[in-house]
C-alpha positions in Angstrom: 90.6 90.2 41.1 90.1 89.6 45.1 92.6 88.0 46.9 92.5 87.2 50.5 96.2 86.3 52.2 96.0 84.3 55.5 99.5 84.4 56.7 101.5 81.6 58.1 99.6 79.9 60.8 96.1 82.0 60.2 94.0 79.7 57.5 90.6 79.7 57.3 90.4 76.1 58.5 92.5 75.4 61.1 93.1 71.9 62.2 94.7 70.4 65.6 98.2 68.3 65.3 97.6 64.3 64.4 98.6 63.4 67.3 95.7 65.2 69.1 93.2 63.1 67.6 91.8 60.3 68.5 89.8 57.4 66.7 86.2 59.2 67.0 87.7 62.3 65.4 87.8 64.3 68.2 90.5 67.1 69.2 91.8 68.7 72.4 91.0 70.9 73.7 88.9 73.6 71.2 89.6 75.8 68.8 92.4 78.9 69.5 91.9 82.2 67.9 93.7 85.7 67.4 92.7 89.0 66.8 96.5 89.5 65.6 97.1 87.6 62.4 100.0 88.4 60.4 98.1 88.6 57.5 97.7 91.7 54.8 95.8 91.5 51.2 94.0 93.2 48.6 90.5 92.5 49.5 87.0 92.8 47.5 83.5 91.4 48.3 79.7 92.0 47.7 79.2 94.0 50.8 77.5 91.0 52.6 77.5 91.0 56.4 77.2 88.2 59.4 75.2 88.7 62.2 75.1 86.6 65.7 78.9 87.1 66.5 79.4 87.9 70.5 77.2 89.5 72.2 74.1 90.6 69.9 75.4 90.0 66.9 76.1 92.7 64.3 72.4 95.0 63.4 71.6 96.4 60.3 69.7 99.3 59.7 70.8 103.2 60.0 73.4 104.4 62.6 71.7 107.0 64.8 73.8 110.5 65.4 76.2 111.5 67.7 75.2 113.6 70.3 76.5 115.8 72.6 74.7 113.6 75.6 76.4 110.6 74.4 80.2 111.9 75.0 78.9 112.4 78.8 77.3 109.0 78.8 80.2 107.1 79.1 81.5 109.0 81.9 84.4 110.7 80.5 87.4 111.5 83.2 86.5 108.7 85.7 87.8 104.8 85.4 85.9 101.4 85.4 86.9 100.6 88.9 85.6 104.3 89.7 82.3 103.5 87.6 81.7 100.1 89.6 82.5 101.4 92.6 79.6 104.1 92.2 77.4 101.3 91.6 78.4 98.5 93.7 78.9 98.4 97.7 80.0 94.5 97.5 83.7 94.2 96.7 82.9 91.0 95.1 80.7 92.8 92.5 82.8 95.5 91.6 85.6 92.9 91.3 83.4 91.5 88.9 83.0 94.5 86.7 86.3 95.5 87.1 87.1 91.8 85.1 85.6 93.6 81.9 88.9 95.8 81.8 91.0 92.7 80.4 88.6 92.3 77.7 90.5 95.2 76.4 94.0 94.0 77.8 94.0 96.5 80.3 93.9 97.5 84.0 90.8 98.3 85.6 92.1 101.2 88.1 93.3 103.0 85.2 91.1 102.4 82.1 88.2 104.7 81.4 84.7 104.0 82.4 83.3 103.6 78.8 84.7 99.6 78.6 81.4 99.3 81.4 79.5 99.4 78.3 80.8 95.4 77.4 79.1 93.6 80.7 76.0 96.1 79.8 76.0 93.9 76.5 76.7 90.5 77.6 74.3 90.9 80.5 71.4 92.9 77.6 72.1 90.7 75.3 73.8 87.1 76.2 76.9 85.7 74.0 76.7 83.2 71.3 78.8 80.2 70.8 79.7 78.5 67.5 78.9 74.7 68.6 81.5 72.8 67.2 84.0 75.7 68.3 85.9 78.4 66.6 87.0 76.7 63.9 83.5 76.2 62.4 83.6 80.2 62.5 86.3 79.5 60.1 84.6 76.7 58.1 81.8 79.3 57.2 83.8 82.4 56.4 86.0 79.9 54.2 82.9 78.8 52.7 81.4 83.0 52.1 84.9 83.3 50.3 85.0 80.7 48.1 80.8 81.3 47.2 82.1 85.3 46.7 85.0 84.1 44.1 87.3 85.0 46.3 91.1 83.6 45.9 92.3 82.8 49.6 96.1 81.9 49.8 97.3 80.2 53.3 100.4 79.7 54.6 101.7 83.1 52.4 103.6 85.6 54.2 103.3 89.3 53.2 106.6 91.4 53.6 105.4 94.6 51.9 102.4 96.7 51.3 103.9 98.4 48.2 102.6 102.4 48.2 103.4 105.3 47.0 102.8 109.0 48.1 99.5 108.8 48.0 97.9 105.5 47.9 98.7 101.7 47.8 99.7 99.8 45.0 99.6 96.1 46.4 101.3 93.7 48.5 104.5 92.0 48.3 105.1 88.2 49.0 107.9 86.5 51.3 108.5 84.8 47.8 108.8 88.1 45.9 105.4 88.2 43.9 103.7 91.5 43.6 100.5 91.4 43.6 98.5 94.9 42.1 95.7 95.8 44.2 93.6 99.1 45.1 92.5 97.8 48.5 94.7 96.3 51.2 92.8 95.6 54.3 95.5 94.8 57.0 95.0 92.4 59.7 98.4 92.5 61.2 99.2 94.5 64.5 99.4 98.0 63.3 102.9 98.1 65.0 103.6 95.6 62.6 102.4 97.4 59.8 104.1 100.8 60.2 107.5 99.3 61.8 107.4 96.3 59.0 105.2 96.2 56.0 104.7 100.5 55.4 107.4 101.8 57.9 106.2 105.4 59.0 108.3 106.4 62.4 105.7 109.1 63.5 102.7 106.3 63.6 104.6 103.8 65.2 105.9 106.4 67.6 102.0 106.9 68.8 101.7 103.7 69.0 104.4 102.9 71.3 103.1 105.8 73.2 100.1 103.8 74.3 102.1 101.1 75.9 101.5 98.0 75.8 98.6 95.7 76.7 98.2 93.0 78.6 98.8 89.5 77.3 97.9 86.3 77.8 99.3 82.7 79.6 97.0 80.1 77.8 96.9 76.4 79.1 95.2 73.9 77.1 94.2 70.9 78.6 92.6 67.3 77.9 90.9 66.3 81.1 89.6 62.6 82.1 86.1 62.4 83.4 83.3 65.0 83.7 83.0 67.5 86.3 80.0 67.4 87.8 78.2 71.2 87.8 80.8 72.3 85.7 79.7 75.2 83.4 81.0 76.7 80.1 82.4 79.5 81.6 84.0 80.1 85.1 86.3 82.8 86.5 88.3 82.1 89.5 89.1 85.4 91.2 92.5 86.5 92.8 92.2 87.6 96.4 93.7 90.7 96.1 92.9 92.7 92.4 95.0 95.5 93.1 98.4 93.9 93.4 97.5 91.2 90.6 97.4 94.4 88.1 100.4 95.6 90.2 102.1 93.0 88.9 100.8 92.9 85.1 101.1 96.6 84.3 103.7 98.2 87.4 106.1 94.9 88.0 105.8 93.5 84.8 105.7 89.5 86.0 103.2 87.1 85.7 100.6 87.6 88.9 101.5 85.7 92.2 98.1 84.9 92.8 96.2 85.1 89.3 92.7 85.3 88.5 91.8 82.3 86.1 89.6 82.1 83.5 88.3 78.3 82.9 86.8 77.6 79.5 85.0 74.3 79.5 82.6 73.9 76.0 82.4 70.3 76.6 80.2 71.1 79.1 77.3 72.2 76.6 79.1 70.8 73.4 79.3 67.1 73.2 81.7 67.6 69.9 84.6 69.3 72.1 86.0 66.3 73.7 85.4 62.4 73.4 82.9 60.7 75.8 83.7 60.6 79.5 86.1 63.5 79.1 86.6 66.9 78.9 88.1 70.2 77.2 89.4 73.0 79.2 91.0 76.3 78.2 92.7 78.5 81.1 93.8 81.7 80.8 95.9 84.0 83.1 96.3 87.5 82.3 100.1 88.0 82.2 102.4 91.4 81.0 103.3 91.1 77.3 107.1 90.8 76.7 109.6 87.8 76.4 108.4 85.1 79.4 112.5 84.4 79.4 112.6 87.3 81.7 109.9 86.1 84.4 110.6 84.6 87.7 110.3 81.7 86.5 109.9 79.6 83.6 106.2 78.9 82.0 106.2 75.1 83.2 106.7 76.2 86.5 104.0 79.0 86.1 101.6 76.2 84.8 102.1 74.4 88.2 101.6 77.5 90.1 98.0 78.2 88.3 97.1 74.5 88.5 97.9 74.7 92.4 96.0 77.7 93.0 92.9 76.0 90.9 93.4 73.2 93.5 93.3 75.5 96.4 89.8 76.9 95.0 88.2 73.4 94.2 89.8 72.6 90.9 91.5 70.2 91.3 92.9 68.4 88.1 95.5 65.8 90.1 95.7 62.6 88.1 93.0 63.8 85.5 95.4 65.9 82.7 96.1 63.7 79.9 98.0 66.4 78.3 98.5 70.5 78.7 99.7 72.4 76.0 100.9 75.8 76.6 100.6 79.3 74.6 102.8 82.2 76.0 103.3 85.9 74.9 106.3 84.6 73.3 103.9 82.4 71.0 101.6 85.0 70.4 104.6 87.3 68.8 106.3 84.6 67.0 103.3 83.0 65.3 101.0 85.9 65.1 103.0 88.9 64.9 101.7 90.5 67.6 103.6 93.3 69.3 105.5 92.7 72.2 103.1 89.5 72.4 100.6 92.0 73.5 96.9 90.7 72.5 95.3 94.2 71.8 98.1 96.2 70.9 98.2 99.6 72.3 96.6 99.2 76.3 93.2 101.3 77.3 94.9 103.8 79.9 93.3 107.1 80.4 90.1 108.5 79.6 90.9 109.1 75.9 92.5 105.4 75.0 89.6 104.5 73.1 90.4 107.3 70.5 93.9 106.8 70.3 93.9 103.4 68.9 94.7 103.4 65.6 91.9 104.0 62.7 90.6 102.0 60.2 91.6 104.2 57.3 95.2 104.3 57.0 97.8 106.9 55.8 97.2 106.4 51.7 94.3 105.9 49.4 93.2 102.1 49.9 95.0 101.4 52.9 92.7 100.1 55.7 93.4 98.6 59.2 91.5 96.1 61.1 91.8 93.7 63.9 92.9 93.3 67.3 95.2 96.6 67.3 93.1 98.8 65.6 89.9 100.4 66.0 87.4 99.4 68.1 90.0 96.7 69.8 90.3 93.0 70.4 87.9 90.1 70.6 85.4 88.7 68.4 82.6 90.5 68.4 84.9 93.9 68.2 87.0 92.4 65.1 83.9 91.8 63.3 82.2 95.3 64.3 85.3 96.7 62.9 85.5 94.2 59.6 82.3 96.0 58.9 83.2 99.4 59.7 85.9 98.9 57.1 83.8 97.3 54.7 81.2 100.3 54.6 84.4 102.6 54.2 85.8 100.5 51.3 82.5 100.9 49.6 82.5 104.9 50.5 86.0 105.6 49.9 85.1 103.6 46.2 81.9 104.6 44.9 80.4 103.9 41.8 81.4 107.3 40.7 85.1 106.6 42.0 85.2 104.0 39.2 83.4 105.5 36.3 86.1 108.7 36.9 88.6 106.1 36.8 89.7 107.4 40.3 89.7 103.7 42.1 
């Protein structure tokens, strides 16, 4: 039997609280997704793959062989900021390129230049948007799983990955049920896997050695009226980028002068807000950890962010119907994210991409996917990770293996 477990608050269809709906069936704001869902399960499938997720989608076809020149193409030993400085003299363009370090929860002054592939892909292939918001992507996934005959269990917490010295045997739920499986694909944070689900001190120490990636302070707002000329995506930069990342990674506090990403999907998708209104998602990069240690409360920090936006031409005074906040503590408690970090370990140093937990686990039949495993966080990379794992499972559990009774 093929079973997929969607852990607490990570079901295939994410619906908003009833209080957030209006008579027309809209809700405020758009869906929220995390790559650190607390889910683990025995998974099977037909090997089908989906495209069009993220910049350019997932392409089929033969995988080209790696060449030695490919290693030098990613500028080993160079940081992303140094790479930006090599091509741009304008400080604003350099800051723009540095922004892409945050796609991996990292500091551009320490992150490897390999992250420069992200703006290249984004500008070369463009971006994709799921009309109706990310919950529609979950709907499509749920429909595909149903068509494939997969048993999807929501609100089912996994407390243990059962394994012997050589291979996995299944999973145990919080209710005590044991589900036998030859293949277990874990979408939980790798630190949660090796710290709680399948304890492994050595691997946990290696993950801890990476240090935490950044986290997010997310403000979800219902905004009255329409903002003339408002694009779908906006980035309002800080005045001192080095100081901002020093606050996040060195001083471990929310930046006093933050860069703010604004997502306004209702600018191009009328289904994302009622008529004559907008849904805004405002994201600030903050350190992972407990917000109780911040120099101000999350509510006070939200006011600071709104003041910074107002001073830069995005004044929401008198237009907010409501404002919901999501902090690192919410990511930790809802999704089991290590310390509330979005991407697990940080991308610090030239070897950072090679130090992330791999997709094969230490037991036969155990696989890792999600924001904390290879290749990293964000929908495009997590989708790529899912494809990698599907191909590994097909390769490791071939028909010849099954005929010999090894699977």
